[in-house]
C-alpha positions as a LaTeX table, in Angstrom:
\begin{tabular}{lrrr}
\hline
Residue & $x$ (\AA) & $y$ (\AA) & $z$ (\AA) \\
\hline
Unk1 & $-20.99$ & 13.37 & 8.76 \\
Unk2 & $-17.03$ & 14.17 & 8.44 \\
Unk3 & $-14.31$ & 12.45 & 8.99 \\
Unk4 & $-11.12$ & 13.52 & 10.41 \\
Unk5 & $-8.26$ & 12.04 & 11.59 \\
Unk6 & $-4.81$ & 14.50 & 12.81 \\
Unk7 & $-6.45$ & 17.03 & 11.48 \\
Unk8 & $-6.53$ & 15.70 & 7.73 \\
Unk9 & $-9.59$ & 15.09 & 6.57 \\
Unk10 & $-10.88$ & 11.91 & 5.21 \\
Unk11 & $-13.07$ & 11.83 & 2.07 \\
Unk12 & $-13.99$ & 8.07 & 2.41 \\
Unk13 & $-13.13$ & 4.41 & 4.27 \\
Unk14 & $-10.19$ & 3.89 & 1.62 \\
Unk15 & $-8.90$ & 7.76 & 2.62 \\
Unk16 & $-9.53$ & 6.76 & 7.00 \\
Unk17 & $-7.76$ & 3.69 & 6.61 \\
Unk18 & $-4.86$ & 5.29 & 5.24 \\
Unk19 & $-4.61$ & 7.88 & 7.17 \\
Unk20 & $-4.89$ & 6.44 & 9.66 \\
Unk21 & $-2.70$ & 3.90 & 9.46 \\
Unk22 & 0.02 & 5.55 & 7.77 \\
Unk23 & 0.01 & 3.49 & 5.23 \\
Unk24 & 0.04 & 4.33 & 1.08 \\
Unk25 & $-1.74$ & 1.11 & 0.64 \\
Unk26 & $-1.43$ & 2.15 & $-3.62$ \\
Unk27 & 2.67 & 1.79 & $-2.18$ \\
Unk28 & 2.35 & $-1.91$ & $-1.45$ \\
Unk29 & $-0.41$ & $-2.76$ & $-3.50$ \\
Unk30 & 0.45 & $-1.06$ & $-6.97$ \\
Unk31 & $-1.26$ & 1.65 & $-8.82$ \\
Unk32 & $-5.33$ & 0.80 & $-10.49$ \\
Unk33 & $-3.60$ & 1.32 & $-13.58$ \\
Unk34 & $-0.69$ & $-0.12$ & $-15.41$ \\
Unk35 & 2.53 & 1.15 & $-14.33$ \\
Unk36 & 5.68 & 0.32 & $-16.79$ \\
Unk37 & 8.45 & $-1.83$ & $-15.35$ \\
Unk38 & 10.82 & 0.27 & $-14.35$ \\
Unk39 & 7.85 & 2.12 & $-11.62$ \\
Unk40 & 7.14 & $-1.02$ & $-10.31$ \\
Unk41 & 10.39 & $-1.85$ & $-9.47$ \\
Unk42 & 10.90 & 1.62 & $-8.18$ \\
Unk43 & 7.43 & 1.58 & $-6.21$ \\
Unk44 & 8.24 & $-1.93$ & $-4.76$ \\
Unk45 & 12.30 & $-1.06$ & $-4.04$ \\
Unk46 & 10.81 & 1.53 & $-1.88$ \\
Unk47 & 8.17 & $-0.06$ & $-0.30$ \\
Unk48 & 10.81 & $-2.64$ & 1.22 \\
Unk49 & 12.12 & 0.38 & 2.27 \\
Unk50 & 8.98 & 1.66 & 4.38 \\
Unk51 & 8.31 & $-2.66$ & 5.34 \\
Unk52 & 11.84 & $-3.43$ & 6.44 \\
Unk53 & 12.02 & 0.44 & 9.14 \\
Unk54 & 8.44 & $-0.70$ & 10.35 \\
Unk55 & 9.74 & $-4.71$ & 11.07 \\
Unk56 & 12.71 & $-2.77$ & 12.93 \\
Unk57 & 10.69 & 0.22 & 14.65 \\
Unk58 & 8.30 & $-3.31$ & 15.79 \\
Unk59 & 11.59 & $-5.01$ & 17.26 \\
Unk60 & 12.07 & $-2.29$ & 19.02 \\
Unk61 & 9.06 & $-1.96$ & 20.54 \\
Unk62 & 6.78 & $-0.29$ & 18.51 \\
Unk63 & 3.25 & $-2.54$ & 18.59 \\
Unk64 & 1.94 & 0.05 & 16.56 \\
Unk65 & 4.59 & $-0.63$ & 13.82 \\
Unk66 & 4.48 & $-4.00$ & 13.99 \\
Unk67 & 0.69 & $-3.97$ & 12.60 \\
Unk68 & 1.31 & $-1.41$ & 10.16 \\
Unk69 & 3.63 & $-3.84$ & 9.17 \\
Unk70 & 1.44 & $-6.59$ & 8.86 \\
Unk71 & $-1.12$ & $-4.96$ & 6.90 \\
Unk72 & 1.95 & $-3.72$ & 5.10 \\
Unk73 & 3.27 & $-6.94$ & 3.75 \\
Unk74 & $-1.00$ & $-8.16$ & 2.89 \\
Unk75 & $-0.64$ & $-5.66$ & 0.62 \\
Unk76 & 1.85 & $-6.77$ & $-1.22$ \\
Unk77 & 0.38 & $-10.17$ & $-1.75$ \\
Unk78 & $-3.11$ & $-7.86$ & $-3.57$ \\
Unk79 & $-3.88$ & $-7.40$ & $-6.77$ \\
Unk80 & $-6.40$ & $-4.39$ & $-7.19$ \\
Unk81 & $-9.89$ & $-6.27$ & $-8.85$ \\
Unk82 & $-10.17$ & $-3.61$ & $-11.65$ \\
Unk83 & $-6.66$ & $-4.56$ & $-12.42$ \\
Unk84 & $-7.16$ & $-8.26$ & $-12.45$ \\
Unk85 & $-10.58$ & $-7.33$ & $-14.01$ \\
Unk86 & $-9.27$ & $-6.63$ & $-17.39$ \\
Unk87 & $-6.49$ & $-9.73$ & $-17.41$ \\
Unk88 & $-4.42$ & $-7.46$ & $-17.63$ \\
Unk89 & $-0.46$ & $-9.24$ & $-15.60$ \\
Unk90 & 0.62 & $-6.55$ & $-12.92$ \\
Unk91 & 3.14 & $-3.94$ & $-13.92$ \\
Unk92 & 3.07 & $-4.79$ & $-17.71$ \\
Unk93 & $-0.62$ & $-3.49$ & $-19.49$ \\
Unk94 & $-0.19$ & $-7.12$ & $-21.18$ \\
Unk95 & $-2.72$ & $-9.56$ & $-20.97$ \\
Unk96 & $-2.50$ & $-12.27$ & $-18.99$ \\
\hline
\end{tabular}
């Protein structure tokens, strides 16, 4: 069985959630592989901007944006299991 969200095929539950919610999980959670300090800073700046926009839309009455903001904010507090299992500090590639 194939699943489509807004005309795009979702390959698995994770991709379905990204398409349905419109949230790029890697933007808020961080990638599974290591990233440089500069890449991390740029990603976090972009995530802050997107989160601020979602919160502003929510305050203007967009309930969906409010739920998306809560989900995105929660993602910023997670660490991918694969990265954590390798014993690496987020974004540095150094041992914890």
